[in-house]
N, CA and C of each residue as an Amber inpcrd file, in Angstrom:
protein
   327
   0.9610000  -1.2480000   0.0170000  -0.0270000  -0.0880000   0.2020000
   0.7330000   1.1800000   0.0900000   0.3820000   1.8330000  -0.6950000
   0.8930000   3.8320000  -1.0500000   0.7070000   4.1830000   0.1000000
   1.7840000   4.8710000   1.3420000   1.1950000   5.6400000   2.1440000
   1.6600000   7.1240000   1.4760000   2.3350000   7.5100000   0.8280000
   2.7240000   8.9790000   0.6590000   1.5140000   9.6910000  -0.0300000
   0.6430000   9.3410000  -0.7920000   0.1920000  10.0910000  -1.6130000
   0.6230000  11.0790000  -2.7520000   1.3410000  10.3190000  -3.2170000
   2.6240000  11.2240000  -3.7900000   1.9630000  11.3610000  -5.1970000
   0.8340000  10.4770000  -5.5760000  -0.3950000  10.8530000  -6.8780000
  -0.9010000  12.2320000  -6.4510000  -1.6760000  12.2830000  -4.9110000
  -2.1920000  13.4460000  -4.8530000  -1.7270000  14.4750000  -5.0730000
  -0.2090000  14.7210000  -4.2120000   0.8880000  15.9830000  -4.1690000
   0.7640000  16.2140000  -5.8110000   0.8840000  15.2780000  -6.8150000
   1.2120000  16.0120000  -8.2800000   0.0650000  16.5520000  -8.7490000
  -1.3180000  15.8590000  -8.6590000  -2.4420000  16.4100000  -9.0220000
  -2.4740000  17.9900000  -8.1190000  -2.2520000  18.0730000  -7.0620000
  -2.0260000  19.5330000  -6.5360000  -1.4100000  20.2430000  -7.1620000
  -0.3050000  19.7410000  -7.2610000   1.2250000  20.6730000  -7.9090000
   0.6060000  21.3180000  -9.2270000   0.0290000  20.7200000 -10.2000000
  -0.5080000  20.3830000 -11.2540000  -1.6160000  21.1750000 -11.3000000
  -2.9200000  21.4670000 -10.1340000  -4.0050000  22.4590000 -10.0590000
  -3.5440000  23.8780000 -10.0060000  -2.1100000  24.0790000  -9.0550000
  -1.5750000  25.1790000  -8.2150000  -1.1070000  25.9260000  -9.8720000
  -0.4220000  24.6860000 -11.0340000   0.0050000  25.5470000 -12.1100000
  -0.6020000  26.3220000 -12.8770000  -2.1450000  25.3880000 -12.8090000
  -2.9800000  25.9130000 -13.7310000  -3.4870000  26.7330000 -13.0450000
  -4.1810000  26.9370000 -11.8970000  -4.5200000  28.3220000 -11.5860000
  -3.8620000  29.0240000 -11.6620000  -2.5590000  29.4630000 -11.4590000
  -1.2960000  30.3490000 -11.6100000  -0.9920000  30.6610000 -13.4110000
  -1.6490000  29.7060000 -14.1110000  -1.3570000  30.2020000 -15.5000000
  -2.6370000  31.1570000 -16.4670000  -3.3580000  30.9150000 -15.4650000
  -4.7580000  31.6420000 -15.9700000  -5.0600000  31.5110000 -17.4690000
  -4.8500000  30.0480000 -17.5300000  -5.4650000  29.8770000 -18.5440000
  -7.0460000  29.3560000 -18.8890000  -7.6010000  29.6400000 -17.9930000
  -9.0760000  28.8760000 -17.8380000  -9.4630000  30.4670000 -18.3480000
 -10.9070000  29.9410000 -19.2400000 -11.9180000  31.2820000 -19.7210000
 -12.3180000  31.6950000 -18.1420000 -12.8010000  31.1930000 -17.0450000
 -13.3210000  31.6930000 -16.2170000 -12.4650000  31.0160000 -14.7880000
 -11.7510000  31.9560000 -14.1830000 -10.8170000  31.6850000 -12.8420000
 -11.3700000  30.6910000 -12.0840000 -10.2120000  30.0780000 -10.8800000
 -10.8350000  29.4940000  -9.8690000  -9.7240000  29.9720000  -8.8440000
 -10.0780000  30.0490000  -7.9470000  -9.4520000  30.5520000  -6.7860000
  -8.4280000  29.4050000  -5.8940000  -8.9470000  28.4460000  -5.5940000
  -8.8190000  27.1200000  -4.8990000  -9.2020000  25.9120000  -5.6580000
  -8.4850000  24.7170000  -5.1730000  -9.2270000  23.3610000  -5.3170000
  -8.7860000  22.3480000  -3.8600000  -9.3940000  21.1780000  -4.2430000
 -10.0300000  20.4560000  -3.3580000  -9.5780000  19.1950000  -4.1710000
  -8.1440000  18.3290000  -3.5400000  -8.0640000  16.6960000  -4.1630000
  -8.5940000  16.0000000  -3.1860000  -9.1030000  14.9320000  -3.6090000
  -9.8390000  13.7590000  -2.8180000  -9.3740000  12.6810000  -3.4300000
  -8.2260000  11.9350000  -3.1780000  -7.5850000  10.7410000  -3.7020000
  -7.9470000   9.9250000  -2.4780000  -8.0140000   8.1650000  -3.3110000
  -8.1960000   7.1690000  -2.6060000  -7.5310000   7.2920000  -1.2700000
  -7.8560000   6.5670000  -0.3970000  -7.4080000   6.2620000   1.0410000
  -5.7210000   5.4820000   0.5220000  -6.3820000   4.9560000  -0.5140000
  -4.9740000   4.0110000  -0.7190000  -3.5570000   4.2100000  -0.3420000
  -3.7170000   5.8290000  -1.2760000  -2.5790000   6.5210000  -2.3270000
  -3.3290000   5.9550000  -3.5310000  -3.8520000   5.1510000  -4.2140000
  -3.2000000   4.7550000  -5.7700000  -3.2130000   6.1420000  -6.3520000
  -3.3020000   6.2260000  -7.9960000  -3.1750000   6.7240000  -8.6870000
  -4.6460000   7.0570000  -9.0770000  -5.2430000   5.8270000  -9.1470000
  -6.7820000   5.4320000  -9.7850000  -7.6730000   6.4130000  -9.1920000
  -8.4430000   7.1750000 -10.1540000  -9.7390000   7.4400000  -9.1450000
  -9.6360000   8.8120000  -8.1430000  -8.8900000   9.6290000  -8.5830000
  -8.6990000  11.0200000  -7.7570000  -9.7230000  11.8000000  -7.9650000
 -10.4770000  12.3470000  -7.1860000 -11.4820000  13.4140000  -7.6130000
 -11.0230000  14.7850000  -7.7380000 -11.1100000  15.7420000  -8.4990000
 -10.9660000  17.5520000  -8.3520000 -11.8090000  18.1650000  -8.0070000
 -12.0280000  18.9250000  -7.2040000 -13.1710000  19.9570000  -7.4100000
 -11.7770000  21.3170000  -7.4810000 -12.7180000  22.3910000  -8.3520000
 -12.4570000  23.2030000  -8.9850000 -12.8060000  24.4970000  -7.8180000
 -12.4460000  25.3710000  -7.5330000 -13.3720000  26.0650000  -6.1900000
 -13.2050000  27.7530000  -6.6860000 -14.4010000  27.6620000  -7.1410000
 -14.5560000  29.5740000  -7.9260000 -15.0390000  30.2720000  -6.0370000
 -14.8510000  31.3810000  -6.5090000 -14.8950000  32.4240000  -5.3090000
 -16.8010000  32.5650000  -5.2800000 -17.4100000  32.9260000  -6.2620000
 -19.1050000  33.3760000  -5.9770000 -19.8290000  32.2070000  -6.9710000
 -20.8780000  32.0180000  -6.2570000 -22.0400000  30.9480000  -6.6450000
 -21.8630000  31.2620000  -8.5650000 -21.9190000  32.8380000  -9.1580000
 -22.8450000  32.7390000 -10.0250000 -21.3440000  32.7230000 -10.7910000
 -20.0380000  32.7900000 -10.5180000 -18.7730000  32.3690000 -11.0640000
 -18.4800000  30.4830000 -10.8850000 -18.9320000  29.9980000 -10.0420000
 -18.9580000  28.3540000 -10.3190000 -19.9660000  28.0000000 -12.1160000
 -21.3130000  28.8130000 -11.5150000 -22.3160000  28.5230000 -12.9450000
 -21.6570000  28.9650000 -13.9570000 -20.4980000  29.8760000 -14.3310000
 -19.7060000  30.3230000 -15.7710000 -19.1180000  29.0140000 -15.8840000
 -18.7340000  28.6760000 -14.6600000 -17.0260000  27.9760000 -15.1990000
 -17.5960000  26.0460000 -15.3400000 -18.8040000  26.0270000 -14.6660000
 -19.3460000  24.9460000 -15.2830000 -19.7810000  24.7130000 -16.9720000
 -20.3510000  25.9320000 -17.4070000 -20.6310000  26.2420000 -18.4740000
 -19.2200000  26.5950000 -19.6220000 -18.6230000  27.2560000 -19.1470000
 -17.5610000  27.7960000 -19.7930000 -16.2040000  27.1220000 -20.2020000
 -15.8150000  26.4330000 -18.5320000 -14.2210000  26.1040000 -18.6600000
 -14.0650000  24.6520000 -17.7070000 -15.4630000  23.9220000 -17.0580000
 -14.9720000  22.6130000 -17.0910000 -14.5940000  21.8010000 -17.2480000
 -14.4830000  21.6450000 -18.3670000 -14.5140000  20.4950000 -19.4900000
 -12.7240000  20.6570000 -20.1790000 -12.8370000  21.9980000 -20.7290000
 -11.3170000  22.4540000 -20.9060000 -10.5780000  21.9100000 -19.5880000
 -10.5590000  22.9200000 -18.7170000  -9.4920000  22.6180000 -17.2770000
  -9.3070000  21.7130000 -16.8570000 -10.4800000  20.6980000 -17.1510000
 -10.2010000  19.0250000 -17.1260000  -9.7390000  18.5190000 -18.0300000
  -9.8260000  18.8970000 -18.9460000  -8.6460000  18.0830000 -20.1490000
  -7.0180000  18.4210000 -19.8570000  -6.9380000  19.6930000 -19.6190000
  -5.6030000  20.4180000 -19.9210000  -5.1320000  19.8690000 -18.2170000
  -5.8960000  19.7930000 -16.9210000  -5.2340000  19.0340000 -16.0380000
  -4.7640000  17.5700000 -16.4450000  -5.4360000  16.8850000 -17.2240000
  -4.8860000  15.6080000 -17.2970000  -4.0220000  15.5370000 -18.5640000
  -3.7310000  16.4680000 -19.4890000  -2.6710000  16.5800000 -20.0640000
  -1.6340000  16.9890000 -19.2720000  -1.7010000  18.2960000 -18.5130000
  -0.4400000  17.9950000 -17.5760000  -0.2470000  16.8810000 -16.4890000
  -0.7920000  16.1820000 -16.3180000  -0.7710000  15.1110000 -15.7590000
  -0.4520000  13.7450000 -15.8760000  -0.1230000  13.6360000 -17.5460000
   0.4000000  12.8750000 -18.3240000   1.8640000  13.2240000 -18.4090000
   2.1910000  14.4020000 -18.7000000   3.6560000  15.3370000 -18.6180000
   4.0590000  15.0410000 -17.6440000   3.0370000  14.8710000 -16.0240000
   4.3280000  14.9030000 -15.5360000   4.9070000  13.7950000 -14.3440000
   3.9470000  12.4070000 -15.6240000   4.0490000  11.2710000 -14.6140000
   3.0730000  10.5630000 -14.1840000   1.9320000  10.8070000 -14.6750000
   1.3940000  10.2090000 -13.7030000   0.3250000   9.0760000 -14.7710000
   0.3290000   8.0580000 -14.3560000   0.1050000   6.8620000 -15.7720000
  -1.8330000   6.8900000 -16.3320000  -1.2890000   7.2710000 -17.6510000
  -2.4790000   7.1000000 -18.6000000  -3.9740000   6.8130000 -18.2090000
  -3.5670000   5.6030000 -17.7630000  -4.8840000   4.8820000 -16.8730000
  -5.4080000   5.8220000 -16.2690000  -4.5960000   6.0770000 -15.2450000
  -4.7990000   6.7390000 -13.9280000  -5.5520000   8.1680000 -14.3930000
  -5.0620000   9.1010000 -14.8320000  -5.2380000   9.8300000 -15.3620000
  -6.9530000  10.1740000 -16.2910000  -7.4090000   9.1590000 -17.0440000
  -8.4030000   8.3630000 -17.5850000  -9.4280000   7.8040000 -16.4470000
  -9.1580000   8.0910000 -15.6340000 -10.0050000   7.8120000 -14.2410000
 -10.2880000   9.2060000 -13.2920000  -9.4020000  10.0770000 -13.5850000
  -9.8030000  11.2960000 -12.7730000 -10.8320000  12.1530000 -13.7670000
 -11.6340000  12.5570000 -12.1870000 -12.8590000  12.9040000 -12.1590000
 -12.7110000  14.5270000 -11.9180000 -13.9250000  15.3630000 -12.0200000
 -13.9750000  16.4920000 -11.3630000 -15.3000000  17.0480000 -11.4570000
 -15.1120000  18.4770000 -10.7490000 -16.2510000  19.2590000 -10.5980000
 -15.7950000  20.4850000 -10.1070000 -17.2030000  21.4360000  -9.8710000
 -16.9950000  22.8950000  -9.6500000 -17.7540000  23.0120000  -8.4000000
 -17.0950000  23.7600000  -7.5800000 -17.6430000  24.8070000  -6.5230000
 -17.4300000  26.1180000  -6.4890000 -18.1750000  26.4730000  -5.1200000
 -17.8400000  27.9730000  -4.5250000 -17.1580000  27.8960000  -3.1400000
 -16.7660000  29.2430000  -3.3460000 -16.3480000  29.2350000  -1.6830000
 -17.5190000  29.5600000  -0.7210000 -18.4430000  30.1440000  -1.3130000
 -19.5250000  30.5680000  -0.5330000 -20.5800000  29.2820000  -0.1480000
 -20.3020000  27.8200000  -1.3450000 -21.0350000  27.0570000  -1.0400000
 -20.5020000  26.5100000   0.1510000 -19.3560000  26.1810000   0.3990000
 -18.0860000  25.4890000   1.2100000 -18.6740000  26.0900000   2.6750000
 -18.1660000  27.7590000   2.5220000 -19.1610000  28.0150000   3.7350000
 -20.2100000  28.1630000   4.7320000 -21.1160000  28.0790000   3.5420000
 -22.5690000  27.5950000   3.6350000 -22.8330000  26.1700000   4.6130000
 -22.1460000  25.5570000   3.5960000 -21.6310000  23.8740000   3.9950000
 -20.7260000  23.5820000   5.4500000 -20.7430000  24.8950000   5.9790000
 -19.5080000  24.2860000   7.3770000 -18.4420000  24.7010000   7.1410000
 -18.0910000  24.9670000   5.8520000 -16.4510000  24.6200000   5.9520000
 -15.9050000  23.6550000   5.3550000 -15.0270000  23.9110000   4.3860000
 -14.1500000  22.4890000   4.0430000 -14.2200000  20.5770000   4.5240000
 -13.5470000  20.7880000   5.6780000 -13.8970000  19.6830000   6.4270000
 -14.9140000  19.0120000   6.4470000 -16.5020000  19.9290000   6.9660000
 -17.9160000  19.2680000   6.4260000 -18.3220000  19.4500000   4.8500000
 -18.1370000  19.9300000   4.3530000 -18.3760000  20.3960000   2.8910000
 -17.8230000  19.2030000   2.0800000 -16.6140000  18.4450000   2.3520000
 -16.3870000  17.7920000   1.2870000 -16.4830000  16.1470000   1.9530000
 -16.9850000  15.7470000   3.0790000 -16.7820000  14.4470000   3.6800000
 -18.1130000  13.9600000   2.9770000
């Protein structure tokens, strides 16, 4: 069993790079990565976090698909196995919704 979560750390690094690049049509201000508890590279879930609900809706309509595909490309280039990249899933939420849900700990449970 892998316990260092190196794959999740790689996803976090690529997400930070993507956010800082400002390549997305609609900006995201944060992210949350939910890896399998085994540390496996398969089945990682990524949340893009926008500041406001209205931006979340725009991100979903205009940027989610492209941002996810760009992230997948970055991950392959960074060494994540292709089969694992194909199992990566994503969605978008907002800081407003996270705060209304009790903060990150409670929202992402």
